N, C-alpha and C positions, 0 to 999 in steps of 0.2 A: 718134277716136281721134287721130289724125295732128294735125289744128289743131287743138284742141281750146286750144293757147295764144293763140289770135289773138280778139280780140272782134268783130272783124269777118271771117271768112276770102272773101264775095265783093265784097273792098274792094281783093282785089290785081290788077294783070292779066293776070299770068302773060304775057305774049303782047306784040307790037305794035309802030310801026318803034319807042319811045325805049327799050321794054325790051330791044328785041336789041340795038342800039345802043349801051346801056349793058352788053348783056351781053358785048358785044366788044371793046369798053372795055376791061374787067376781065381782058378775054383775054390782050390788052397789056401791062398793066399789070402779071398773072404771068410774063406771059414772065419777065421781071422778077426781079420779087420773088420769086417764085417758085424762081426758076432757076437763080438762085448762090445759096441755101440747097439743091440739088437738086446743086448741081457744088462741094460744098466739098473732094471727093475729085482732082477737075481739079486744085485749086489746092495740098490740103495734098502730096502728092503727090510736086509740084515742088518745093515750096519746102523737104521735107522734103532738100527731098537735095543740091539748091545755096542758094539764101542761106542759111536754117537750118540748113545738113551739120551744122552742128558743136555745135549742141542737141539738148538731150534730145528723142530721143521727145514723151515725156508732157507735158514743157514747150511742145513743138509742138502739142499738143492743145490746148492753151487757149486760143491763137487763136481753134480753132474753136469753142468747147467758150464763150465768149464771148463768140462773136458769134453761137449760138444761145438763148443765156440772155437777151442786151441785144433781143434781133428781139419774147422773147417775151413780155420786160419793159414792155418800151414799152407792150402792147397793151393792158393796164388805164387806162393814162393816155388814150392815143391812141381806146382805143374810146367811152370817155364826152366823149372831143373830136367826134366821127364822129358823138355820138346828138343832140349842141347845134347842132354847126356844118355837116353835111355834108361832102361826101366831099372838094373839088375844094383847099379849104384845104388839107388835109393828105396828096395826091397834090404838090398844089407841092414842097412839105417837103420829101418823102419825094424827087421828083428831085433834090433838092438837092444833099443830103445823102446818095444811094446813087452819083453822080456825082462825088460831090467824092471819094468814102471812097476808091471803085476807085480815082482817080485817084491822091492819096495811096500804095494799096495800088504801083499798077506802079512807084514811086520807096524802094518801102519796102526795107529792109537787112538789119534786124536784133529782133528778136524781139517788141520795147516794140514798136518803128512798124508791126509786120502789125497787133499788138494793139489801138496806134493807130488805123490807117487802117482794117484791114478787121476788127476783135473788138468794137469800137467806134462807128464813126462809119458806115461801110455798112451795120451792122447798126441803127441807127439809123434811115437810112431807109426798110431793108425792113420797121419795124416801127411804123415811120409809115403803110406803103402797105399793107400787109395786111390790118388792119381795112375802111378805105374803100373795097380791090376789092372784097372781100367780103360787104362787110356790107351794102352797095348789093344789092346781087342780092338779100336780104330785101328788100328794102321793092317789087318788083315780080312780082314771085315767089313763088308758094304752094304753088299742087298742082304744079306742075313744077320747084321748088326744089330737087332732088337733082340733076336733071337740069340744071340754071341753073347749079348750082354745080360739078356733075364736067365742063363743057365750059370752065364759066372758067382750074378748074386745071388739067387741060388744056396750058395756058399756060408753069406751071410743067412739066412734059416736056418742052415743045416746045424750050425754053430754056433749059432742063437739056443737051437731047442734042443742039443745037447745040454747048453752050459743051463741053461735052466732046472733041469731033470740031474747035471749033475754036483750043481753048488750045495742042489735041498740033499738029495745027498750027501757030500761029503761033509757036507756044513756038520751033523749030525754025528755022523764015522770020522774024521780024522780033524775035527774042529774046521774054522775060518781060514787060517794062517796054510794048511795044508795043501785046500781045496783053489785058494787064489794059488798056491805054486802051481798046481799040477797044470792052470791054465797055461800057466808062464811057457811049461813045458810043452804041452799041445803045440803055443804056439812059435818054440822053436822046429818042431818037426814039418807045421800044415806049410811057416814060409819058410824052410830049408826045401820045400818040395819046391814050392811057386818059384824061386832063386831056381832051383834046375833045371825048371821046365821054360820058364817063360826066355823065348828068343823073339834077337831086333831084326825089322827088317829093315831099317835106316842101314847104308852104306859107311866104315868104316872111315869112311874118308867122310862123311858128311859127320859123325861125330867128333871128328877130328878138329874138323870147322870150326864146331858147336864151344870147341875147348878151349879154339884161338882169339873166336871174339869173345869169350868174358876173358881173357888173361890181355890181351891187344886192344878191347876196348877203349881203355884209359891210355892219354902219353905215362909215360914216366913219372914223371913232376908229378902227376894227381895220385890227393894220398888217398888212402885204403876206401876215405868215407864216401868219396867222390864215387869211385866201385862201384860200391854196393849200392851207392843211393841210382846209380845208374843202371846197374843188376834189375832196382827195384820196379828204375818205371819202366822197363822189357817189362819185367812179370806181368806187372798190372795191367792189362789188356783196358784201361780209363775210357778210346772213343768207343768200346762195344756197346756202352752206356747212353750214346746215343742213337745205339740202335733200339725203336721200340723191342721189339720179336723176342730179346734178349728181357730188356728189364720186368713185360708184362710174365718171363720163363721164370725169372732169376723170383719173381714174388710169387709164379703158382708154384716150383716146387718148392721156395719155404712152408709157406704152407703144410702142400704136400708130405714135406719128411717133421713141421711138428705133428703134427698129426699123429706119424705114427709111434716117432719117439717119443713124444709124452707120454701117448698113451701109457709103450710099452714101458716105461720106465716108473711110469704110477698104477698099472694094475691088481699089479699081485697087491700093493698095497690098499687099490680099493676092493677086492677081494676082504683083503684080512680084516679092514674096520667097516664090512657088513660083516661079519659073521661069519665066513666063509673058514672052513680047514685051512690049512697053509698049507698041506696037498693038492687040495684045486685051488687056491689062488697059486698056486707056483703052474696047475695044469693049462689055465686060460694063456699064460701068454706062450705055452709048449704049443698050443692049440692054435696061435694067433698064427706062429713057424714056421707049424705045419703042413696045415691048408694053405698056406701062399704057393706055396713047391708046386704044386702043379697049377697052380693062378699065375708064377712066372711065368712056365714053360707055356701054358696058351695063350700066354700073353704076348710073350714077343713070338709066338705065329704071327698070332693076327695082325699085331702091328707092324711088322714085314708086309703082309697079305694087304692091310684096306687103312692101315696107317699111322706111324704113331701117335701122335698128337688126336687122331682122332680119338683111338684105346685109352686114351688121356682121361678126354676128356666125361666119354664112358663108364671110364675105372673111379672117373673124381667123384661124378653123380652118383653111380651106387654106393662110397661111401658114405655120403649126402645123406641117402638114404638107412642106411646102414645107424646109423648114429643115433639118428632122430626116431626111427621108427622099432628100432629091438634094444640099443644100449637103455636108451634113456626111459624106456617102459620098466626094464628090467629090474631097477630100484636091487640087487642082491638076490632076486630067483634066478637061481643057479642054475639051472636047466634053462632061459632063455637066455642070462651070459654065456653059455656054452655053444648055444645059438649065434652070440654078435659075436665068440672071438672066432668061430668057423670064416665067417661073412668079411668080419673086418682083418680076416689074413688073407681074404679070398681077392679082395679089391683095393690095400693098399697096397700088397705086394705088391703087383701091378704096378700100379703108379710109381713106387720104388725104384722098378726095377727098365725102366722107362727113361727114367730123368738119364741118361748120358745116349743115351740113341735118340733122345729133342730135342738133346743141344748141339749135338752130333749135327740134326740138319741146319743151321742156322754159322756152321763154322766147316774152313776143312778139316783134311785128319792133321795133319800140318799143323793148322791149330790149335787143336783141339785142347791138348794140354794146361795149355796158359789162355783159355775160351772154358772151360772148365775149373780152374783152378777159381779164374775171376769171378766165376761162377758164386762158388765158394766162400769164397775173400767175404764178401758180402753178406750171403749167406748166413757169416760164425755169426754178426753183428746183431742180426733179424736172429739167430738166435736162440740166442744168450738172451734176447731182450723177451721171445716166445715162452723162451724155458722160464724168466723172474714171474714175467705172466704167471705159470702158468700156476708155482710156485706161491704169485699173491693169490688166486684165484683158491688152490687150493685151502689155504688157512689154518686151521685149525685139523680138517681134516675131520668134522663129521657128517654124519651123509647130508644136510644141506650146501654141504662145500663141495661135495662129490657132486651132486647132483648141477651143481654152478657149470663146475668143473666140465661137464657130458655136456651142458649148453656152449659150453667154451669152445669145448672141439667140434661141435656141428657147428658155429658160426665163420671156424679154419674152413671146416672141409665145404661150407659156400666163397667163402672167396677163392678156394683152389680153383671149383670149376669157374668163377666167372673171370681166375686169369689163364688158363688153359685157354679157352673162348677167344681170349682178348687175344692172347698170345698165336693162336693159330690163325684169327683176324688180320692181323698185320703181318703173318709171312702171305695168305692164299685170298687174303679177303672172306666171303662163308662160303664161295660156291662150293658144289659137293664137287673133291674130289681125295684121291690116294695124296694125304700129308700128316 
């Protein structure tokens, strides 16, 4: 049942030197690519109280809302590019945009500067890298795909854990500019390793044929606009919207992602506004990310053993219990918040790491880039709406607003459980099986 989308399941190496070097390359790339997205809170809490201290909180939130929207929106284009051209060219472009965006972010002083440099340029870079860093694993792994995706996405947790501690220290020692510049140099180093190690399994003939398809798809007398329009029609697989499995999966992923991202974005500010020290407020993010590392490894193994959707449902239920049972009654009590950070890291990290593996169960490896990109294309608009609503719920960031924020996160967690169950139902029904 788990491998029914593939025509030749025996064709996947599921190991070997090249496969594991590619996995390590993806890990190193995601240290930056996902590490930036998971470190938004460490950046948001600083700029909102320094460079943008005179700007409304709801306006500041647009920097990070746009960043996530652009990051996801580009997936539809770059997913098609990955399917046709492979990973390397996209990773090189990703490095240029990410590093360039971070260097420009370091020089930013106004809201418009941060939107252009971090919200758009850096996000284009992370979008360029996201699909190939994840998608290339689907070409090498099948039976161990959940484990491979979990190992690779641990890179994001390692990156965000390092960034949270590093930025807090560098803000004090060298200032904001050099703190962000250091991130930019780390981006060049980590992505350089990814570019060097990641290898393609597609034959060269297939890649050249893909290039010919793009160049020759339209008659010579057709305009460039028509050619571009055709490319987007090819890139955006709207036919899959008719598939109830995809629709439920998309909504489940949205609720899972928005819980994780919005919590990480505002958890530091939550601590600071509850009179928790700056060091302990930043430590909350670090705990979430560090505790997610063993969780991703274990969940990947369990998902390959018992089914990816099955594990996803269990972890989503755990997230719901943690939010309502631990975070809601915490109300700024540090020991309880530390407990929440540990449990929340365990449950949400497992959920996020299994998204690619779950997506691959409703499509073949050859179509993974397009389906994954289409998933995140719709997720971009949902995330923009979700993050905007989050900023509205937080309002003036009073203690009452933060309590409403926790309830809001809990509501999303319940919705995530419902749609993961629905996605599994439309695939195999309610019968117990490995799926």
